[in-house]
C-alpha positions in Angstrom: 115.2 3.2 -150.0 114.2 -0.4 -149.1 112.6 -1.3 -145.6 114.0 -4.2 -144.3 111.7 -6.2 -142.0 114.5 -6.4 -139.4 114.5 -2.7 -139.2 111.0 -2.6 -138.8 110.9 -4.8 -136.1 113.8 -2.7 -134.0 111.7 0.2 -134.9 108.5 -1.2 -133.3 110.7 -2.7 -130.2 112.2 0.8 -129.4 108.8 2.3 -129.5 107.4 -0.4 -127.1 110.3 0.3 -124.8 109.2 3.9 -124.8 105.7 3.0 -124.0 106.9 0.7 -121.1 109.5 4.0 -119.8 106.4 6.5 -119.9 104.3 4.1 -118.0 106.7 3.1 -115.5 107.5 7.2 -115.0 103.6 7.3 -114.7 103.6 5.0 -111.9 106.7 6.3 -110.2 104.9 9.9 -110.3 101.8 8.4 -108.8 103.8 6.8 -106.0 105.6 9.6 -105.3 102.6 12.0 -105.0 100.7 9.2 -102.9 104.2 9.0 -100.7 104.1 13.1 -100.3 100.4 13.0 -99.8 100.7 10.8 -96.7 103.9 12.6 -95.5 102.1 15.4 -95.3 99.3 14.2 -93.9 101.7 13.0 -91.1 102.8 16.0 -90.6 99.5 18.0 -90.4 97.1 15.9 -88.0 95.2 19.2 -87.2 93.7 19.2 -90.8 90.0 18.9 -90.8 90.0 17.3 -94.5 90.1 13.5 -94.7 93.4 11.8 -95.6 94.2 10.0 -98.9 94.7 11.0 -102.1 91.2 10.8 -103.8 88.4 12.1 -101.0 85.2 11.7 -102.5 82.5 14.8 -102.9 80.5 13.9 -100.0 83.6 13.5 -97.7 84.4 16.9 -98.6 81.1 18.2 -98.3 81.2 16.3 -94.6 84.7 18.1 -93.5 83.2 21.6 -95.0 80.0 21.0 -92.4 82.2 20.4 -89.7 84.3 23.5 -90.0 83.6 26.3 -88.1 82.0 28.7 -90.0 84.0 32.4 -90.4 82.3 35.1 -91.4 84.4 37.6 -93.7 86.3 40.2 -92.0 85.8 43.9 -93.6 88.7 45.3 -95.1 89.8 48.4 -94.1 90.3 49.8 -97.5 87.1 49.0 -98.7 85.9 52.7 -99.1 89.0 53.6 -100.7 88.3 50.4 -103.0 85.0 51.3 -103.5 85.8 55.2 -104.6 88.7 53.5 -106.8 86.2 51.4 -108.9 83.8 54.6 -109.2 86.7 56.2 -110.7 87.8 53.3 -113.1 84.1 53.1 -114.4 84.2 56.8 -114.9 87.3 56.3 -117.2 85.3 53.8 -118.9 82.1 56.1 -119.4 85.1 59.0 -120.6 87.1 56.5 -123.2 83.1 55.9 -124.6 82.7 59.8 -124.8 85.5 60.2 -126.7 84.7 57.7 -129.6 81.0 59.1 -129.5 80.5 61.4 -132.2 77.5 62.9 -130.3 78.9 63.7 -127.5 81.0 67.2 -127.3 84.5 68.0 -126.2 82.9 70.3 -123.2 80.9 67.3 -122.2 84.0 65.2 -122.0 85.9 67.9 -120.2 83.5 67.5 -117.5 83.5 63.9 -117.1 87.2 64.7 -116.7 86.9 67.0 -114.1 84.5 64.6 -112.2 87.2 62.0 -112.3 89.7 64.5 -111.3 87.3 65.4 -108.4 86.9 61.7 -107.3 90.5 60.7 -107.8 91.5 63.4 -104.9 89.1 62.0 -102.8 90.9 58.3 -103.1 93.9 60.1 -102.7 93.0 61.8 -99.3 91.4 58.4 -98.1 94.4 56.5 -99.2 96.8 59.2 -97.6 94.5 58.6 -94.4 94.8 55.1 -94.2 97.4 53.5 -92.1 99.6 51.0 -93.8 97.7 51.6 -97.4 99.3 49.2 -100.0 102.2 50.2 -102.1 100.2 48.6 -105.4 97.2 50.6 -104.5 99.2 53.9 -104.3 100.6 53.1 -107.6 97.6 52.4 -109.3 96.5 55.9 -107.9 99.7 57.6 -109.5 99.2 56.2 -112.7 95.8 57.4 -112.9 96.8 60.5 -112.0 99.0 60.2 -114.2 96.5 59.6 -117.2 94.1 62.3 -115.9 97.0 65.1 -116.4 97.8 63.8 -119.5 94.3 63.6 -120.8 93.3 67.3 -119.7 96.5 68.2 -121.6 95.4 66.8 -125.3 91.9 68.2 -124.6 93.3 71.9 -123.6 95.9 71.3 -126.4 93.0 70.2 -128.8 94.2 66.8 -130.1 90.5 65.6 -130.3 89.4 68.3 -132.3 88.0 66.6 -135.6 
């Protein structure tokens, strides 16, 4: 198949047209973004950040300095979260013990009993807390199912070598 100069010229013109359309659409997007930012800036006059699409670091730093300092408010679920974090760390320890050839199943089972006791404490705190998160309750329930499953596996002898 021969390539004719006419075909090559038509192909080059087509590529240039595509490049022009991309550049135009990029400019259209920038213009659309600028219009949207200006529109949002006009509607939220209470914002302490400088208006415009390109604020410098010094402008942002100055805006952050003028904003009132907000102290982080302690969450009501912090003790529950700390206990849950402790339970998850114990699960990691349990999995390492199962993988270790130097740890006996009695030691591993003792760790599982510690997890059981701590998970019961988390469940008590979670039920005592008003308005507890359904996602947190779901996590605790899943951990409880895993705990029961692992106890059955150890008692059944699944981990005997």
